[in-house]
N, C-alpha and C positions, 0 to 999 in steps of 0.2 A: 504494500500500500504506500504510494508516494507520500512524501511529507505534506504536501498541500491538498491531497485528495481527501474527500469526505466519503465515508462509508456508512452503510446501515449497520444495525446491530448484527444482522445475519452475516454481513461482510466481515465485520470485526471478529465474529465467532469463527468463520472459516479461516481468516488470516492467523488467528491465535490458537486455534484448536480447542478453545474453551466454549462449552455449550452456552446457548442463549440464556438459559435459566440461571447459570452461575454468573454470567455477565450482569444480568438484572439484579442479582443478589449483591454483587460488588458495588453496583451503582447505588442501591438502597443504603448500603453500609457506609458509603462515602469513600470507598477505596479507589474508585474510578471517578474522575470529575464528570459532571453532567455533559452530555454531548451538546453540540450546537445544533440549531435547527437548520435544515437544508433550505436555501433560498427558494421560495416558490412552492415549498412542500410543507404546509403547516404542521402535519402530523409526523413527518419523517425526521428522525434524528440523525445528525452527522457526526461521525467519529473520525478523528485524525490520527496521525502517526504517534502522537504523544499518548493517546489512549492505548494503542497497541503496545508501546514500550512499557507503560505502567502495568498493563495486563500481563505481559511477559514476566515482569518483576514479581507480580503476585503469584503467578503460576510456579515460578522457580522456588519461591518461598514456601508455597503449599507443598511442592514436591519434596521439600526438606522437613515437612511436618510442622512448620510454623503456624500458630493460630492466627485467626483474622485480627485479633487484638495486637499481637506481636507485629504483624505486617503493617498495621496502621502506625505503630510506633516506629518501625523501620522507615516508613514513608514520611514521618514527621507530621502526621495528621493531627496529633494531639498537642504537640509542643513546638511546632516550627521546625527549624533546621535541625538535622540529625548529624551529630559528630560521629567520628569513628568510635569513640569511647561509648557513646549511646548505643550504637549498633552492636558493639562487642558485649555490652551488658545484656542487651536483649537476647543475643545469641547464646551467651553463657547461661542465662536463665532458662532458655529453651533446652539447652544441652542437659541441664540438671533435671528438667521435666522428663526428657527422653530417658535418661538413666534411671529415674524412678520408675518409669513405665516398664523399662526393660527388667528391672528387679521384680516388679509386681507380676510380670508375666513369665517368670522363670519356669513355671510349670506348663506353659502353653507355647511351645516353640513356634507354632504357626503364626500366632499373633505377635509374638516377640520379635520375629525376624524383620518385620516392617520397621520397628523402632531402632533395631540394630543397624539397619541400612541407613536410616536417617542420620544416626550418630556417625557412621563411617563416612557419609558424604559431607557432613558438617565439620568434622574435626580438621581436615586439611585446610579448609577455608579459614577457620578460626586460628589455626596454628600460623598461618601466613599473615595474619592481621597484626598491625603495629599497635592497635588499641589506642591510638592517639591521632590527632590531626582532624582535618575536615572530613566530612562525609564523602566528598568528591574523591578523596584519595584512599578511602577505606576498602580493604580487600573484600570484606563481607558484602558491603553494598555493591561493589563493582561486580562481584560474582553473581549476585542476584539480578543486577541490571543487564550484564552482558552474557551471562551463562558461562562465564569463564571460570 
């Protein structure tokens, strides 16, 4: 989707691989900014490249098991700009939660495996993080933004 192009919710869904119902949920929660109205189309909503990038961030964070509340924190929706230290604290709290879930599910290997996978994906990102500086330079935020 070109940066200047507008797309419908169905187009954003196709471009992102996120179903329309989840998109609507993220819009309701404020994780995605509201779309602009398409000129000449009173009922149609227009999504831009920024929406796709935000949605990809959300999807990557969800793929690591972050809660919607943690994602809102990583996006700075509750307190403004996010520093690398802020992101590291959110990720560390998430890691603690994952480890508690892993421990709680020690007798259920099937359910436990998902949380072990989240932990194994998150650890290298956290280990590479300097824990200081701006959000722009943060390894954790960059990994969620770029998928790197």
